[in-house]
Steps between C-alpha positions, in 0.01 A plus 500: 500500500790737574647444154161569345459821698850607408427442128179697521681787677768505226234508225310775676822699545586471128149600399504809730856586401445498124155653542658784699759546226226514235270746677787723620675502161458874449702560818741210481608509136674843516651401833638175368634653179670776696651248747646287220623792292653673800718190560658569159631839623622404848861450388497823294356694792770350723764617249370856508494498877861375510597819311366716778149559364223472760240225461217729399696644206639156404149360487384800295786442250400135468141605429617741234704229330198265507266766354755597237533134393125459471466829306783395270329171413161669449669765288668233288162334445337836415782585257460169321120540513546789257631270228224251585219761464642607164400165362169493695289629208625235265451232771136620549424458131650151502307416815180629332553271203574210740172570689303504170656167400421361843136612478467333160652181645257506795209553260613204293584259781256593775211649297505832690457785246673840534184666630473254791872540565457882519217461750717283716783753487253783572382315810851471620571865420237619746741397775774733364410784737528276802834373375633854459389588859664183633818579310512854634446382859767232457743761366439721801549200731829417332617857542413505870667156552816625327526799733448266798770265378750788476410633843516155662837430327651816643369425851616136483853614404500771771365275781662173398721481811202573719300226330787251535528576875124446532530157338788402728296603807240248402729201540671355812851611586658168391336531156594863429812409301312256282217753448750770398649259247153423360421874461835555327451205262142606411623846399796344313283260296261785394796719402661228294175387334382848401843624383559182302152528349569859395828404333332209322218721370757743353673214320163372374433845352812470291432143388131559418590827323761332279275200431186698420700740277648211300149352455386842370232593754387863493572675834732214594656694793157570649405134511849403624467741794145379567596132495796570733291696754233227506767259619430646845200264501649149496378253235199712402687818402712353225203315344289822510772710341557251220128463440462876465794510260346224286164679495675822395681314219164366378347850517799637307426251223800281569513165337546156657883530463501809724277330762730198498798733534343663810443155652860395421635819663280429806620142525870593465473783755318270745765235451782749575305644792425163660845338462740796496357825642299368798782273638767767452313822587207407724661183623355295779408788726138393494557125533147361440385202298280566193188345656480749783615780273196450276270445802622828656441692175149361460412568862655847483285584197189365676558704814668822369476489122801610297675639809471163667664332196793749517541455879450124508860392428687741737253443780515123464878524501489693827259241641742224406788670684281528810402133472863392452624690807215408737533131605126449541446609140789317335266242340315781316827653383599156366163465328511823302872477430669332197534124480846398618674246276487153656817374660669219324509182699808280530468216257785289633498476875564778756810682605 
C-alpha cells in the first residue's frame, strides 16, 4: 500500500508541476530564458569586473553586447529581405498560376467547381479580422516579453552572487561544497552549449549560403540566414527552414533539379553538422541520449511552445548535472544520459 501511495503522490506531483508550468507560462518563460541567457555572459561579466569595472556597469555592458548581437542578426535578415521582396511580385504571379492549376485539378479530381471553392475560401476569409487582432496581440506580448527578458538578464547577472549564496543556505553544511560545484557546473554547461550553438549557426550560415548560391536560389543569403537561425530549435528548426526554402524554390518557378539541389545541400550540411560540427564545437556539454532529447523537445513544445523547445536541451542538461551529483538521483542521471559502451569480457580465463 505504501508503494501504491508513493506512486500516486509522484503522479500527482508531476501533474501539478507541469500544470503549473503551463498555466504560469507567461511569467515563467521570460524568467527561464533570461536565466539561461544570463549564464552565457557570466564569464564576460567576470572579465569586465576583473578590469576594475563595477558589477552594475559590467552587467550593462553584457546586455549591450547581447542587444547588439540580436539587432545585427535582425538587420542582416532585413537587409536580405530587400532582395527577397524585389522578386516578390514575380513570385506572386507564379503562385497565382499555381493556384489556378490547383483549382482546376481539384475540380477534375474532387468534382468541386471554382464557384464552390470560392465560397469555401470566402467562409475562411471571414476569420481574417480575428486573425489580425490575434497577431497584433501576440506581437505586443512578444515585445513585452522581450523587455522582461532583458531586465531579468541584467538582474540575474547583477545578483548572481546573492542567488548563489541563497542556494548554498538551503543545503546542510556538509553539502555546501557539492552544491557549489553543482551551481558552477550548471552555469558552465549553459555557457558552453549556447556559445557552441552560436558558433555552429555562424558556420551553417556560410555553408547554406554557398550551397544555395551554387544551386541558384534567388535570395540565397536570406534563406541561409533563416535556416541557420532556426537551428536554435533542435530537429524541428532545420526541417522547417529547408521546407520553406523548397516552397520558395517552387514559387520561384524552379525545376526539379533545383529542388533536388536544395535537398542535397540540406543533406550534406546536416551530415557535416552531425558528425563534425556538433562533436567539435558543441561537444558533449549536454550529454543526453536521443530518446530523452526528443521527449524533452516535445514536452517543452506542449508546455511552453517554441520557447519550450529552445529551452528544453539546456534545461535538461542542467537537470542531468543535478542528478549526477546528488546520490539519490543518480539513477535518473544514468537514465537520461548516453549509453555507455559495454565492457568487453575476458574470453580466456581471468587475471
